[in-house]
C-alpha positions in Angstrom: 38.5 -101.4 -159.8 35.4 -102.0 -162.0 33.9 -104.1 -159.2 34.0 -101.2 -156.8 32.0 -99.0 -159.2 29.6 -101.9 -160.0 28.9 -102.3 -156.3 28.5 -98.6 -155.7 26.0 -98.2 -158.6 24.1 -101.3 -157.7 23.8 -100.2 -154.1 22.7 -96.7 -155.1 20.0 -98.0 -157.5 18.8 -100.4 -154.8 18.3 -97.5 -152.4 15.9 -95.8 -154.8 12.4 -96.9 -155.7 11.6 -96.8 -159.4 9.0 -99.5 -159.3 6.0 -97.2 -159.4 7.3 -95.1 -162.2 9.4 -97.4 -164.4 8.1 -100.6 -165.9 11.1 -101.4 -168.1 13.9 -103.7 -167.1 16.7 -101.9 -165.2 20.0 -103.6 -165.0 23.5 -102.7 -163.7 26.4 -104.3 -165.7 30.2 -104.0 -165.8 31.3 -101.3 -168.3 34.9 -100.4 -169.2 36.6 -99.8 -165.8 33.3 -99.0 -164.1 29.6 -99.9 -164.2 26.7 -98.9 -166.3 22.9 -98.7 -165.8 20.7 -99.9 -168.6 17.0 -99.5 -169.1 15.5 -101.9 -171.6 19.1 -102.7 -172.9 20.0 -99.0 -173.4 22.7 -97.3 -171.3 21.5 -94.3 -169.4 24.0 -93.8 -166.6 27.4 -95.0 -165.5 29.8 -94.8 -162.5 33.5 -94.9 -163.1 36.7 -93.0 -162.1 35.1 -90.2 -164.1 32.3 -89.9 -161.6 28.6 -90.7 -161.7 27.4 -89.9 -165.2 23.9 -89.5 -166.6 22.5 -89.2 -170.1 20.5 -85.9 -170.0 18.8 -83.5 -172.3 21.3 -81.3 -174.1 20.2 -78.0 -172.5 20.5 -79.5 -169.0 24.0 -80.9 -169.8 25.1 -77.4 -170.8 23.5 -75.8 -167.7 25.1 -78.2 -165.3 28.5 -77.8 -166.8 28.2 -74.0 -167.1 27.1 -73.8 -163.4 30.1 -76.0 -162.5 27.8 -78.6 -160.9 29.0 -81.3 -163.2 31.8 -81.9 -165.8 31.8 -83.2 -169.4 32.0 -87.0 -169.4 35.3 -88.5 -170.7 36.0 -92.2 -169.9 39.7 -91.8 -170.8 42.0 -88.8 -170.3 42.6 -88.5 -174.0 39.2 -89.7 -175.0 36.5 -87.7 -176.6 33.7 -86.0 -174.6 30.5 -88.1 -174.5 27.8 -85.9 -176.0 24.6 -85.7 -174.0 26.3 -86.9 -170.8 27.5 -85.2 -167.6 29.6 -86.5 -164.7 29.4 -85.7 -161.1 32.8 -86.0 -159.5 31.9 -86.8 -155.9 28.6 -88.6 -155.9 29.0 -90.1 -152.4 28.8 -86.6 -150.9 25.1 -86.5 -151.7 22.3 -88.6 -150.3 20.8 -91.2 -152.6 17.5 -89.3 -153.1 19.4 -86.4 -154.6 20.2 -88.6 -157.6 16.7 -89.9 -158.2 15.7 -86.9 -160.4 18.8 -87.5 -162.6 18.1 -91.2 -163.0 14.5 -90.5 -164.0 15.6 -88.0 -166.6 18.3 -90.4 -167.9 15.7 -93.2 -168.2 13.6 -90.9 -170.4 16.7 -90.0 -172.6 17.8 -93.6 -173.1 
């Protein structure tokens, strides 16, 4: 299952162009039962059965959850909520460009 999310995240990242804005190394790696995106060795996003998740500013996390656009991130059903992260449950329903703003914010938070 992890390979599926690894391929999805890698494909999504490859569809976006960060070259002009980001000079740090961006890398997709396997992570738990999914995949994680790292910038300069620091995790900033992930894709797993929990959804496509981003590390974002605290106020934005609260706003997205309160507006029901995203959910709190938990990697395991009985696990703790990952502070400063939100998960989008159906990321394939949006076009790749929709996610670019979240990736850029996550890069800055990492």
